[in-house]
C-alpha positions as CSV (number, residue, x, y, z in Angstrom):
1,X,-39.3,19.9,-48.8
2,X,-41.7,17.4,-47.3
3,X,-40.5,15.6,-44.2
4,X,-39.9,11.9,-44.9
5,X,-42.4,9.6,-43.1
6,X,-42.6,5.9,-42.3
7,X,-45.5,3.8,-41.0
8,X,-44.7,1.0,-38.6
9,X,-47.4,-1.7,-38.4
10,X,-47.0,-4.1,-35.5
11,X,-49.4,-5.4,-32.9
12,X,-46.6,-5.4,-30.4
13,X,-47.1,-1.7,-29.6
14,X,-43.9,-1.4,-27.5
15,X,-41.8,-2.8,-30.5
16,X,-43.5,-0.4,-32.9
17,X,-42.9,2.6,-30.7
18,X,-39.3,1.6,-30.0
19,X,-38.6,1.3,-33.7
20,X,-40.4,4.6,-34.2
21,X,-38.1,6.4,-31.7
22,X,-35.0,5.0,-33.5
23,X,-36.3,6.2,-36.9
24,X,-37.2,9.7,-35.5
25,X,-33.6,10.1,-34.3
26,X,-32.7,10.2,-38.0
27,X,-35.1,13.1,-38.5
28,X,-37.8,11.0,-40.1
29,X,-41.5,11.1,-38.9
30,X,-42.6,7.7,-37.6
31,X,-46.3,6.7,-37.4
32,X,-47.4,3.5,-35.6
33,X,-50.4,1.3,-36.1
34,X,-51.3,-1.9,-34.4
35,X,-54.3,-3.0,-36.5
36,X,-55.1,-3.4,-40.2
37,X,-57.8,-0.7,-40.0
38,X,-55.5,1.8,-38.2
39,X,-52.7,1.1,-40.8
40,X,-54.9,1.7,-43.8
41,X,-56.3,4.9,-42.3
42,X,-52.8,6.3,-41.4
43,X,-51.5,5.3,-44.9
44,X,-54.4,7.1,-46.7
45,X,-54.1,10.2,-44.5
46,X,-50.3,10.5,-44.6
47,X,-49.0,8.7,-47.7
48,X,-45.7,7.6,-45.9
49,X,-42.5,7.0,-47.9
50,X,-42.1,3.5,-46.5
51,X,-44.0,0.9,-44.4
52,X,-42.5,-1.5,-42.0
53,X,-45.2,-4.3,-41.7
54,X,-45.2,-7.2,-39.2
55,X,-46.0,-10.5,-40.9
56,X,-48.2,-11.7,-38.0
57,X,-50.7,-9.2,-36.6
58,X,-53.2,-10.4,-34.0
59,X,-56.3,-10.0,-36.1
60,X,-54.9,-10.4,-39.6
61,X,-51.8,-11.2,-41.6
62,X,-49.3,-8.6,-42.8
63,X,-49.7,-9.9,-46.3
64,X,-53.4,-9.1,-46.1
65,X,-52.6,-5.5,-45.0
66,X,-50.0,-5.3,-47.8
67,X,-52.6,-6.3,-50.4
68,X,-55.0,-3.6,-49.2
69,X,-52.1,-1.0,-49.2
70,X,-51.3,-2.0,-52.8
71,X,-54.9,-1.3,-53.7
72,X,-54.5,2.2,-52.3
73,X,-51.1,2.7,-53.8
74,X,-49.6,0.1,-56.1
75,X,-46.1,1.7,-55.6
76,X,-46.1,1.3,-51.8
77,X,-42.6,0.7,-50.5
78,X,-42.9,-1.9,-47.8
79,X,-40.7,-4.1,-45.7
80,X,-42.0,-7.2,-44.0
81,X,-40.9,-7.7,-40.3
82,X,-40.8,-11.3,-39.2
83,X,-39.2,-13.8,-37.0
84,X,-40.4,-16.7,-39.2
85,X,-37.3,-18.1,-40.8
86,X,-39.4,-20.7,-42.7
87,X,-41.4,-17.9,-44.3
88,X,-38.3,-16.1,-45.5
89,X,-36.8,-19.3,-46.9
90,X,-39.9,-20.3,-48.8
91,X,-40.6,-16.8,-50.2
92,X,-38.7,-14.0,-51.9
93,X,-39.5,-10.3,-51.3
94,X,-40.4,-10.0,-55.0
95,X,-43.0,-12.9,-54.7
96,X,-44.7,-11.1,-51.8
97,X,-44.4,-7.7,-53.3
98,X,-42.1,-6.1,-50.7
99,X,-38.8,-4.4,-50.9
100,X,-37.3,-6.9,-48.4
101,X,-37.6,-8.8,-45.2
102,X,-36.3,-7.7,-41.8
103,X,-35.8,-10.5,-39.3
104,X,-36.8,-10.0,-35.7
105,X,-35.1,-9.1,-33.5
106,X,-34.5,-6.2,-35.9
107,X,-31.0,-4.8,-36.3
108,X,-31.1,-1.0,-36.0
109,X,-28.4,-0.7,-38.6
110,X,-30.6,-2.4,-41.2
111,X,-33.4,0.1,-40.5
112,X,-30.9,3.0,-40.7
113,X,-29.8,1.8,-44.2
114,X,-33.4,1.7,-45.4
115,X,-34.5,5.1,-44.0
116,X,-31.3,6.9,-45.2
117,X,-32.3,5.9,-48.8
118,X,-35.8,7.4,-48.6
């Protein structure tokens, strides 16, 4: 059986690595990327089961990365990470094309619920 894998895309590398360590404690492989290009490359090479994607990356928006991921795999399972409450109030996960929003600071229990369902 293939090991479950997640991709974490966040330009705050320390945050991405910290979230990755938490996920790996559950026996799930965690890959991290800090740029759009890195994220797309890792997704194509590894086809992760889930993507945690920051809404605001330094050189692009998470929604742009999501659009490219959906071109690679229309069934990509992605969650948008954001601290932007206005964005989450004005949009629904369905309208953006993600499984859900995770508000920063991220609650570890919310992440566990997601990865346990993979």
